[in-house]
C-alpha positions in Angstrom: -19.8 104.1 43.8 -19.1 105.7 40.4 -20.3 106.4 36.9 -19.7 103.8 34.6 -21.6 104.6 31.5 -24.7 107.0 30.0 -26.9 105.4 27.5 -28.9 108.2 25.6 -31.4 108.0 23.1 -33.9 110.3 21.6 -32.9 113.1 23.9 -32.6 116.5 22.3 -30.2 116.2 19.9 -29.1 112.6 20.4 -31.4 111.3 18.3 -29.5 107.5 17.7 -28.6 105.6 20.7 -25.6 107.3 22.1 -23.3 105.7 25.1 -20.6 107.5 27.1 -18.4 104.7 28.9 -16.4 105.7 31.5 -15.3 102.6 33.2 -12.2 101.9 30.8 -10.6 105.4 31.0 -8.4 105.7 33.3 -4.9 104.6 33.2 -3.6 102.1 35.8 -7.0 100.6 37.1 -8.2 103.8 38.4 -12.0 104.4 38.8 -12.3 108.1 39.2 -10.2 111.0 37.1 -11.4 113.3 34.9 -13.3 113.2 31.5 -13.8 116.2 29.2 -16.6 116.2 26.5 -15.4 119.0 24.1 -16.9 120.0 21.0 -18.1 123.6 19.1 -21.1 125.5 20.2 -24.7 124.4 19.5 -23.1 120.8 18.9 -25.2 119.4 22.2 -22.3 118.9 25.1 -24.7 120.5 27.6 -27.3 118.0 26.5 -25.1 115.7 28.2 -25.7 117.2 31.6 -28.8 118.0 31.0 -30.1 114.1 30.2 -28.0 113.3 33.5 -30.0 115.9 35.6 -32.8 114.3 33.8 -32.8 110.8 34.9 -31.7 111.5 38.1 -35.5 112.8 38.9 -35.4 116.5 37.4 -39.0 117.7 37.0 -38.4 121.4 35.9 -38.4 121.9 32.4 -36.9 125.1 32.8 -33.9 123.5 34.5 -33.4 121.5 31.4 -33.8 124.8 28.8 -36.9 123.7 27.7 -40.7 124.9 28.2 -42.6 121.4 27.9 -42.0 117.8 28.4 -41.8 117.1 25.1 -38.8 119.9 24.6 -36.5 117.2 25.8 -37.7 114.6 22.8 -36.1 114.8 19.2 -38.0 117.2 17.2 -36.4 116.2 13.8 -34.3 117.9 11.2 -34.6 118.5 7.5 -33.3 114.8 6.9 -34.4 112.6 9.9 -38.2 112.7 11.2 -39.0 113.6 14.7 -39.0 110.7 17.1 -41.7 109.3 19.3 -39.6 109.2 23.0 -36.4 109.5 24.5 -34.8 107.7 27.5 -31.5 108.0 29.4 -30.3 104.9 31.2 -27.4 105.6 33.8 -25.4 102.8 34.9 -23.6 103.1 38.3 -21.3 100.9 40.2 -22.4 99.4 43.7 -19.7 97.4 45.1 -19.4 99.5 47.6 -23.1 99.0 48.2 -23.7 103.1 48.5 -26.9 102.4 47.1 -28.9 100.3 49.3 -29.7 97.7 46.8 -28.3 94.0 46.7 -26.8 94.4 43.1 -22.9 95.5 42.3 -23.9 97.6 39.5 -27.6 99.8 39.7 -29.2 101.1 36.2 -31.6 103.7 36.3 -33.8 104.5 33.6 -36.3 107.5 32.5 -38.3 107.4 29.6 -40.7 109.8 28.3 -43.4 109.6 25.2 -45.0 112.1 23.4 -48.5 111.4 24.8 -46.9 112.7 28.1 -46.5 109.2 29.5 -43.4 108.7 31.6 -41.4 105.5 33.2 -39.2 105.3 35.9 -36.7 102.2 36.0 -34.0 100.7 38.3 -32.6 97.3 36.8 -35.4 96.7 34.6 -38.3 97.1 37.2 -40.7 100.0 37.1 -40.3 101.8 40.1 -41.8 105.2 41.5 -40.3 108.6 40.6 -39.7 109.3 44.2 -38.0 105.6 44.6 -35.1 106.8 42.3 -35.0 110.5 44.4 -34.5 108.2 47.7 -32.0 105.9 46.8 -29.8 108.6 44.7 -29.8 111.1 47.5 -29.1 108.1 50.1 -26.0 108.0 47.7 -25.1 111.4 47.9 -26.2 112.3 44.5 -29.6 114.1 43.7 -31.3 116.5 40.9 -30.8 119.1 43.5 -27.5 118.8 44.8 -24.3 120.1 43.3 -23.2 117.0 41.4 -24.1 118.5 38.6 -23.5 122.0 37.9 -24.9 123.5 34.7 -23.9 126.9 33.0 -24.9 129.6 35.4 -25.2 127.9 38.4 -21.8 128.0 40.0 -22.6 132.2 39.7 -26.0 131.8 41.0 -24.6 130.5 44.3 -23.3 134.5 44.7 -26.5 135.5 44.0 -28.7 132.8 45.8 -30.1 133.7 49.3 -29.0 132.8 52.9 -31.6 130.1 52.8 -30.6 128.4 49.8 -27.2 128.9 50.6 -27.5 126.7 53.7 -29.1 124.6 51.7 -26.1 123.7 49.9 -23.9 123.2 53.0 -26.7 121.0 54.3 -26.5 118.6 51.3 -22.9 118.6 51.6 -23.6 117.3 55.4 -25.2 114.5 53.9 -28.3 115.4 55.7 -30.4 114.9 52.7 -31.8 112.0 53.5 -33.0 113.9 56.9 -34.1 116.6 54.9 -36.5 114.2 53.4 -37.4 112.8 56.3 -38.7 115.8 57.6 -40.1 117.4 54.5 -42.4 114.2 54.8 -43.3 114.2 58.6 -44.0 118.2 58.0 -46.2 117.1 55.3 -47.8 114.3 57.2 -48.3 116.5 59.8 -50.1 119.3 57.6 -52.3 116.1 56.1 -53.0 114.9 60.0 -53.9 118.5 61.4 -56.4 118.5 58.3 -57.8 114.9 59.5 -58.0 115.9 63.1 -59.7 119.1 62.2 -62.5 117.1 59.9 -62.7 114.3 62.9 -63.5 117.0 65.7 -65.8 119.0 63.1 -67.6 115.4 62.1 -67.5 114.6 66.2 -69.3 118.1 67.1 -72.0 117.6 64.1 -72.5 114.3 65.5 -73.1 115.7 69.4 -76.7 117.0 69.0 -78.3 114.2 67.0 -76.7 111.7 69.3 -78.1 113.2 72.0 -81.4 113.1 70.6 -81.0 109.3 70.1 -79.9 108.9 73.3 -83.4 110.1 74.6 -85.3 108.0 72.0 -83.1 105.6 72.7 -83.6 104.9 76.7 -87.5 105.6 76.1 -87.7 102.7 73.9 -85.5 100.7 76.4 -88.6 100.6 78.6 -89.9 98.4 75.9 -87.9 95.9 76.4 -89.7 93.7 78.8 -92.6 94.0 76.7 -90.9 93.5 73.3 -89.2 90.3 75.3 -92.3 88.9 76.7 -94.4 89.6 73.1 -91.2 87.9 71.5 -91.4 84.4 73.4 -94.9 84.4 73.5 -95.1 84.8 69.3 -92.0 81.9 69.1 -94.0 79.8 71.3 -97.4 80.7 68.7 -95.3 80.1 65.8 -93.5 77.2 66.7 -96.6 75.5 67.7 -98.4 76.5 64.0 -95.4 75.0 62.5 -94.9 72.2 63.8 -98.6 71.6 63.3 -98.0 72.4 59.9 -95.4 69.7 59.6 -97.4 67.0 60.7 -100.4 67.6 58.7 -97.9 67.8 55.4 -96.4 64.5 56.7 -99.7 63.1 56.9 -100.8 64.2 53.7 -98.0 63.5 52.0 -97.8 59.5 53.2 -101.7 59.6 52.0 -100.5 61.1 49.0 -98.1 58.6 48.0 -99.9 55.8 49.0 -102.9 57.2 46.9 -99.6 57.5 44.1 -98.6 53.8 44.4 -102.4 52.3 44.1 -103.2 54.4 41.3 -100.1 53.2 39.7 -100.9 49.7 40.2 -104.5 50.3 39.0 -102.7 51.9 35.7 -100.9 49.2 35.4 -104.0 47.0 35.3 -105.8 48.9 32.8 -102.5 49.2 30.6 -102.7 45.5 30.3 -106.5 45.6 29.3 -106.0 48.3 26.6 -103.2 46.1 25.4 -105.6 43.3 25.5 -108.2 45.9 23.3 -105.5 46.3 21.1 -104.6 42.7 20.2 -108.6 42.1 19.9 -108.9 44.6 17.3 -105.9 44.0 15.3 -107.4 39.9 15.3 -110.2 41.3 14.1 -109.0 43.7 11.6 -106.6 40.6 10.5 -109.9 38.1 10.0 -110.3 38.5 6.1 -111.9 34.9 6.2 -115.9 36.4 6.6 -114.9 39.5 3.8 -113.7 36.9 1.5 -116.6 34.3 2.1 -119.4 37.5 1.6 -117.9 38.4 -1.1 -117.7 35.0 -3.2 -121.2 34.9 -1.8 -122.2 37.9 -3.0 -120.2 36.9 -6.7 -122.6 33.4 -6.7 -125.7 34.9 -6.0 -125.2 37.4 -9.0 -124.4 34.3 -10.8 -127.4 33.0 -9.9 -130.0 36.2 -10.1 -128.6 36.5 -13.9 -128.9 32.4 -14.6 -132.7 33.2 -13.0 -133.0 36.1 -15.1 -131.9 34.2 -18.3 -133.9 31.2 -17.4 -136.8 33.3 -17.3 -136.1 35.2 -20.6 -135.5 32.1 -21.8 -139.3 30.6 -20.6 -141.1 33.6 -21.7 -139.6 33.1 -25.3 -140.7 30.0 -25.6 -144.4 30.6 -24.4 -144.2 34.1 -27.0 -143.3 31.5 -30.0 -145.4 29.0 -29.0 -148.4 31.4 -28.7 -147.4 32.8 -32.1 -147.7 29.4 -33.3 -150.8 29.1 -32.0 -152.0 32.8 -33.3 -150.6 32.0 -36.8 -152.8 31.0 -39.9 -153.1 30.6 -43.8 -155.3 33.3 -44.4 -156.7 32.4 -48.0 -159.0 35.5 -48.7 -159.4 39.0 -47.0 -162.8 40.6 -46.4 -164.6 42.8 -44.2 -166.9 42.3 -41.9 -168.6 44.0 -39.1 -168.9 42.8 -35.8 -171.0 44.5 -32.9 -168.7 45.8 -29.8 -171.0 44.6 -27.0 -170.1 43.6 -23.1 -168.9 40.2 -24.1 -166.3 41.8 -26.9 -165.1 44.3 -24.4 -164.5 41.5 -21.6 -162.7 39.4 -23.9 -160.6 42.3 -25.2 -159.8 43.7 -21.5 -158.9 39.5 -20.5 -156.3 39.6 -23.1 -154.7 43.0 -22.5 -154.7 41.9 -18.3 -152.7 39.0 -19.7 -150.3 40.9 -21.9 -149.7 43.3 -19.2 -148.3 40.3 -17.0 -146.5 39.1 -19.5 -144.8 42.8 -20.0 -144.3 43.0 -16.2 -142.3 39.3 -16.7 -140.4 40.7 -19.7 -139.4 43.8 -17.6 -137.9 41.9 -14.3 -136.1 39.3 -16.2 -134.8 41.7 -18.9 -130.6 41.8 -19.4 -129.6 43.9 -22.3 -130.8 47.1 -24.0 -132.3 45.2 -26.6 -134.7 43.0 -25.0 -135.7 46.7 -23.2 -136.3 48.0 -26.4 -139.0 44.6 -27.4 -140.6 45.3 -24.4 -141.2 48.8 -25.2 -142.2 47.8 -28.7 -144.7 45.5 -26.6 -145.8 48.0 -24.1 -147.0 50.4 -27.0 -148.6 47.4 -28.6 -150.8 47.2 -25.4 -151.5 51.1 -25.8 -152.5 50.5 -29.0 -155.1 48.0 -28.7 -156.5 50.1 -25.3 -156.6 52.9 -28.1 -158.6 50.5 -30.6 -160.6 49.1 -27.9 -161.8 52.9 -26.7 -162.6 53.8 -30.6 -164.8 50.7 -31.0 -166.5 51.4 -27.8 -167.2 55.0 -29.4 -168.1 53.5 -33.0 -170.2 50.1 -31.2 -168.9 48.0 -33.6 -165.7 46.3 -35.3 -165.1 46.4 -38.8 -162.6 43.1 -39.7 -160.8 42.7 -42.7 -161.3 38.7 -44.7 -159.2 37.8 -48.3 -160.5 35.3 -50.3 -160.0 36.2 -53.9 -156.1 34.7 -54.4 -155.1 32.1 -56.9 -154.5 28.6 -55.9 -150.6 28.8 -57.1 -150.3 31.9 -55.0 -152.2 29.8 -52.6 -149.8 27.2 -52.2 -146.7 29.1 -52.3 -147.8 30.6 -49.1 -148.9 27.5 -47.6 -145.7 26.0 -48.3 -143.8 29.5 -46.4 -146.4 29.0 -43.7 -145.2 25.4 -42.8 -141.4 26.5 -42.9 -142.0 29.4 -40.9 -143.8 27.1 -38.5 -141.0 24.2 -38.8 -138.2 27.1 -38.3 -140.3 28.3 -35.0 -140.4 24.8 -33.4 -136.6 24.5 -33.7 -136.1 27.4 -32.2 -138.9 26.5 -28.9 -136.5 23.3 -28.8 -133.2 25.1 -28.8 -134.8 27.1 -26.3 -136.0 24.7 -23.5 -133.0 22.5 -23.7 -130.8 26.3 -22.7 -133.8 26.4 -20.2 -133.1 22.6 -18.5 -129.1 23.8 -18.8 -129.9 26.2 -16.9 -131.8 24.6 -13.9 -129.1 22.5 -13.6 -126.5 25.2 -13.2 -128.8 26.9 -11.1 -129.4 23.7 -8.7 -125.2 24.0 -8.6 -125.2 27.6 -7.5 -128.2 27.0 -4.7 -125.6 24.1 -3.4 -122.7 26.5 -3.3 -124.5 29.4 -1.7 -125.8 26.8 0.6 -122.2 26.2 1.7 -121.0 29.3 2.0 -123.9 30.6 4.0 -122.9 27.8 6.3 -119.0 29.1 6.6 -120.2 32.8 7.3 -122.6 31.6 10.0 -119.8 29.9 11.4 -117.6 32.6 10.9 -120.1 35.1 12.3 -120.8 32.8 15.4 -116.9 33.3 15.8 -116.8 36.9 15.4 -119.7 37.3 17.6 -117.8 35.4 20.2 -114.6 37.8 20.2 -117.0 40.3 20.1 -118.1 39.4 23.4 -114.9 38.8 24.9 -113.8 42.7 23.4 -116.9 44.0 25.4 -116.1 42.0 28.7 -112.3 43.4 28.3 -113.6 46.9 27.4 -116.2 46.8 30.2 -113.7 45.7 32.9 -111.1 48.9 31.7 -114.3 50.9 32.1 -114.1 49.8 35.1 -111.0 50.3 36.0 -110.8 53.6 34.6 -114.0 54.8 36.7 -111.7 53.4 39.6 -108.7 55.2 38.5 -110.5 58.2 38.2 -111.7 58.2 41.5 -108.4 57.6 42.9 -107.0 60.1 40.9 -109.6 62.9 42.7 -108.6 61.5 45.9 -105.0 61.9 45.2 -105.8 65.6 43.7 -107.8 66.5 46.7 -104.1 65.6 49.0 -102.6 67.5 46.4 -104.5 70.4 47.3 -104.5 70.0 50.9 -100.8 70.2 50.7 -100.9 73.0 48.6 -103.2 75.0 51.1 -100.4 73.9 53.8 -97.6 75.0 52.1 -99.6 78.5 51.2 -99.8 78.5 55.0 -96.2 77.8 55.7 -95.3 80.5 53.6 -97.7 82.9 54.9 -96.1 81.9 58.7 -93.1 82.0 57.3 -93.1 85.8 56.1 -94.8 86.6 59.5 -92.0 84.7 61.2 -89.4 86.8 59.6 -91.5 90.0 60.0 -92.4 89.6 63.7 -89.5 87.8 64.9 -86.8 88.5 62.3 -85.6 85.3 61.8 -85.9 81.9 60.1 -89.5 79.3 60.7 -86.0 76.8 60.7 -84.6 78.5 64.0 -87.7 77.9 65.8 -88.1 75.2 68.8 -88.6 71.8 67.6 -90.4 70.6 70.5 -94.0 72.6 71.6 -97.1 71.8 74.2 -100.1 72.1 73.1 -102.0 75.5 73.4 -104.7 77.4 73.5 -104.7 79.3 70.3 -107.3 81.9 70.9 -105.9 82.4 73.9 -102.4 82.8 73.4 -103.2 85.2 69.4 -105.4 87.7 72.3 -102.5 88.0 74.8 -100.5 88.6 71.7 -102.2 91.4 70.5 -102.5 93.0 74.0 -98.7 93.2 74.2 -99.2 95.0 70.7 -101.1 97.3 71.9 -99.1 98.0 74.9 -95.9 98.1 72.3 -97.9 101.2 70.5 -99.1 103.0 74.1 -96.2 103.2 74.7 -94.9 104.9 72.0 -94.6 104.8 68.4 -90.9 105.3 68.2 -88.9 103.6 65.6 -87.5 100.3 66.7 -84.1 100.9 64.7 -83.4 104.0 66.8 -81.4 101.8 69.5 -80.1 101.1 66.3 -79.5 103.9 65.2 -78.3 105.4 68.6 -75.9 102.8 68.7 -74.4 103.3 65.3 -74.0 106.8 66.0 -72.7 106.7 69.6 -70.1 104.1 68.1 -69.3 106.7 65.1 -68.7 109.2 67.9 -66.4 107.1 70.0 -64.4 105.9 66.8 -64.1 109.8 66.0 -63.2 110.8 69.5 -60.4 108.0 69.6 -59.0 108.8 66.0 -58.9 112.3 67.0 -57.1 111.2 70.7 -55.0 108.9 67.9 -54.6 111.9 65.5 -53.1 114.2 68.5 -50.7 111.8 69.5 -49.8 110.9 65.7 -49.0 115.0 65.8 -47.2 114.9 68.6 -45.3 112.2 67.4 -44.2 113.7 64.0 -43.4 116.7 65.9 -40.8 114.7 67.9 -39.8 113.2 64.8 -39.4 116.7 62.9 -37.2 117.9 65.9 -34.9 114.7 66.1 -34.5 115.7 62.5 -33.9 119.2 63.1 -31.5 118.5 65.8 -29.6 115.8 63.4 -29.5 118.0 60.8 -28.3 121.2 62.9 -25.7 118.8 64.6 -23.9 118.2 61.1 -24.6 121.1 59.5 -22.7 123.1 62.1 -19.6 120.3 61.6 -20.2 120.7 58.0 -20.0 124.3 58.3 -16.9 124.8 59.7 -15.2 122.9 57.7 -16.3 123.8 54.8 -15.7 128.1 56.3 -12.2 126.7 56.3 -12.0 124.7 52.8 -13.1 127.8 51.2 -10.5 130.3 52.7 -8.2 127.7 51.9 -9.4 127.4 48.1 -10.0 131.1 47.9 -6.6 131.8 48.9 -4.9 129.5 46.7 -7.1 130.2 43.4 -6.7 134.2 44.1 -3.3 133.9 45.3 -4.1 135.4 48.8 -6.5 137.5 49.7 -9.6 136.4 51.9 -12.9 134.7 52.4 -14.7 133.3 54.9 -18.5 132.0 55.4 -21.1 133.7 58.4 -24.2 132.8 59.6 -26.9 135.3 59.5 -30.9 134.6 61.4 -34.0 135.9 60.0 -37.3 135.0 60.9 -38.8 132.0 59.4 -41.8 132.6 56.6 -44.6 130.2 58.0 -48.3 129.9 57.9 -50.1 130.3 60.9 -53.6 129.8 61.7 -55.9 132.6 61.4 -56.3 133.0 65.5 -59.2 135.2 65.1 -61.2 133.0 63.1 -60.6 130.2 64.7 -61.9 132.2 68.0 -65.0 133.2 66.4 -65.6 129.7 65.3 -64.7 128.1 68.7 -62.3 125.6 67.2 -59.0 127.3 68.4 -56.1 124.7 69.9 -53.9 125.3 72.9 -51.8 123.4 71.3 -51.8 125.3 67.8 -51.5 128.5 69.3 -48.4 127.4 71.5 -47.1 126.1 68.1 -47.5 129.4 66.3 -46.0 131.1 69.3 -42.8 129.3 69.3 -43.0 129.7 65.4 -43.3 133.2 66.0 -40.0 133.6 68.5 -38.1 130.7 66.2 -35.4 132.3 63.4 -33.7 130.4 60.9 -29.8 130.8 59.9 -29.1 131.3 56.7 -25.2 131.8 55.0 -23.6 135.0 54.2 -20.1 135.2 51.8 -17.4 137.2 52.5 -14.8 137.6 49.9 -12.2 140.0 49.7 -9.1 139.5 46.4 -5.8 140.5 47.4 -5.0 143.9 46.9 -8.8 145.3 47.4 -11.0 146.1 49.6 -14.8 144.8 48.8 -17.8 145.7 51.1 -20.0 142.9 49.5 -20.0 140.5 46.3 -21.8 142.6 44.3 -18.4 145.0 43.7 -16.6 141.6 42.3 -15.8 141.5 38.8 -17.3 138.5 36.3 -14.2 136.8 36.4 -13.3 137.1 40.6 -17.2 135.9 41.0 -16.6 132.6 39.0 -13.5 131.9 41.3 -15.1 132.9 44.3 -18.1 130.3 43.1 -15.4 128.1 42.6 -13.3 128.2 45.4 -17.0 127.6 47.5 -17.5 124.5 45.1 -14.0 123.1 45.7 -14.3 123.7 49.5 -17.9 121.5 48.8 -16.2 118.8 47.3 -13.1 118.6 49.3 -15.4 118.2 52.4 -18.1 115.5 51.0 -16.4 114.0 48.3 -19.7 112.6 45.9 -19.1 110.1 43.6 -19.4 112.0 40.6 -19.6 115.2 39.2 -20.5 117.2 35.8 -19.2 120.2 35.3 -20.5 122.3 32.2 -18.6 125.5 31.2 -17.9 126.2 35.0 -14.7 127.5 34.1 -15.4 129.6 30.9 -14.5 132.9 32.2 -11.0 132.3 33.7 -7.5 133.3 31.8 -4.9 131.2 31.5 -3.3 131.2 34.8 -6.7 130.5 36.6 -7.2 127.6 34.5 -4.4 126.0 35.3 -4.8 126.7 38.9 -8.7 125.2 38.3 -7.0 122.6 36.6 -4.9 121.6 39.2 -7.2 121.8 41.9 -9.8 119.5 40.1 -6.8 117.0 39.5 -6.7 116.6 43.3 -9.9 116.3 43.9 -10.7 113.6 41.4 -8.8 111.1 43.5 -12.3 111.1 45.6 -14.3 112.2 42.6 -15.0 111.3 39.0 -15.4 114.4 37.4 -17.0 114.9 34.0 -16.3 118.4 32.6 -18.0 120.1 29.7 -15.5 122.5 28.3 -13.5 125.0 25.6 -10.5 125.3 28.2 -7.4 123.8 27.1 -6.3 123.2 30.2 -8.9 121.3 31.2 -8.5 119.1 28.2 -5.1 118.7 29.1 -5.9 117.3 32.8 -8.1 114.8 31.2 -7.5 111.4 31.0 -10.6 110.6 28.5 -11.8 113.0 26.1 -14.9 112.7 24.1 -15.7 115.0 21.2 -19.2 116.3 20.2 -20.2 117.3 16.8 -23.1 118.1 15.0 -23.7 117.2 11.3 -26.0 118.8 8.6 -28.9 116.2 9.6 -28.9 117.9 13.1 -27.7 115.1 15.3 -25.0 114.9 18.1 -22.4 112.6 17.6 -19.6 111.3 20.0 -15.5 110.7 19.1 -13.9 109.4 22.3 -9.7 109.5 22.5 -8.0 108.0 25.7 -5.6 110.9 26.1 -2.5 108.0 27.1 -3.1 106.9 23.5 -1.7 110.2 22.8 2.0 110.1 21.3 4.4 112.2 20.0 2.9 114.4 17.3 -0.2 113.8 18.0 -0.9 110.9 16.5 -3.4 108.2 18.6 -1.4 104.9 20.0 -3.7 101.8 19.3 
């Protein structure tokens, strides 16, 4: 496995997407080698090491030279705005399947947003941070391994505690996976102990209540026999009632259905009669002969009445003319005579008035126009005047009459002639009126015959209409009878429905009672039943209920509650046993991991100790250095035995474990180094350069024992002089046969050993940029050969 390339986008000063490709940078198809990253101070070189550490799972912002998570996102400059996210992708060649994934190339990516959200991807699939840590640990690299050495970390090995140095040796021993399993087992052990404490506490809390429930449940169980007998009798009663209800329901349903069919037939007959009545009404409404005949009869009678009135008027006028003709005489002289008013005179005057009144009445009856009425009014006034004159004459006792007899002869003759002419004209008028009278009589006869014919036809139509009406009334009577019959059946039908409703109400009551008493549905009752004495059975049930009350008012749910509580107590007890077994298993796992770690650590310790002495003498040109083990007491938490004893919850296993932990000691690593020609009592007496060389000697010893796939060294040789730099370069070249090195450096000797050189610059926009050169392409005079 080796590092193929890194993609950086938005991470710190690398605002734009930047790719560092290591796959084709080594001559002769070499997959390992040395890559040097160079550049001026502040150009962003070390950000590459930070990016690599971050994508491998680093969570500490302090180790990434920041304070908060958004500090690793490009913050912007005077020429470029800040970014909202940062991402780094690491591409690894996995041909040797060192990473336990079925891929020849594995990409590990991490992305962060200013909102604080993060994403972790392996080959494009989202995973957890822990998944990335696990697969990299199995490959021998990780955020806390010696694969990435930042500025100052080399010297920190000398300042570290013995236990921290042991952790470095353990990483070199390849026991990281065992440590992870052990740490997880320890955490799980602590969690299991907490769960065990909770389970025991709950069990102890349940015990008193469980004892009380047990006593109540035993008392409640005494009533089991009575309760069973009560249930049997109730089942017997309810089954009898329910099946009886079903029989009655079936009976009334059949009656209702039969009544419904009968009502339907009667309704059909009534509908037929209704249709017949509607048809008769329609025919009677469509018979227009009778109204037309009656209209014609009225018209003929109006014509007849008019003709009769005209005939009477004409005859009256003839009589009046004839009367006038009789009364008209020629008066030759005028003289006044006095006539006594006696009874004979009054009688004659009254007879004349009576005759005038009769004529007045006839004229009134035959009047047809306003002119005739005007004449009649004048005639009535004349009669009134005669009455007035008669009253005046009766008061005077006499009547004065004028008489003229002194006219001239000539005038007399003219008057006579004029009189004759008037009489002749009156005679002609009378003749014409008599002709008109005859014509009116003929017309009246014709009209009377037509009226008789119309009356016959009307009588015929009336008889037909009467016959239709009789038929209509007969049908209507039959319809009323059918309606009455239908109403009677409706009443019976409604009575059946009411009976069914009563049964249904009783069924619902019984259903609720069965549910309340027997805790089951009526459908679960037996279908077959036997005749019972209902009153006797109900009395027996009442006695049994009273016995149940006398036994005690214990809630019937007590038994269920007891069973449930007991089940929970047994569950907690069993859970406690399982947890205790789990603790034992976890202890065995931890012990096994400790044994494996100790075994691997012992072998690795000896090898690294030898390599450390070797590289120390190479770097210093002599001297001596070695590692030594140092035991110190383990610093771990213990259970407060006093507190536990007071509560009565102390566990023998916990006490034994605390005792073993007190006796147990942890092995740390001490470093002894003595450069040639000096006597050094402790590491604090070394100079800065000597400390750096000593740290590098230990680093090279670790790498030579368990070569990681790749290692990033960030200016670890900054304090070396030229001679030591050459030694450093030679050792680095030697180790690069098994480990891929990426060095961030200012050292020319280190650059000279590199096969691939990346230059990092930063412009005015505050963004880091890359320039790459393969050193095997550099020709004479420093020219680059393409």
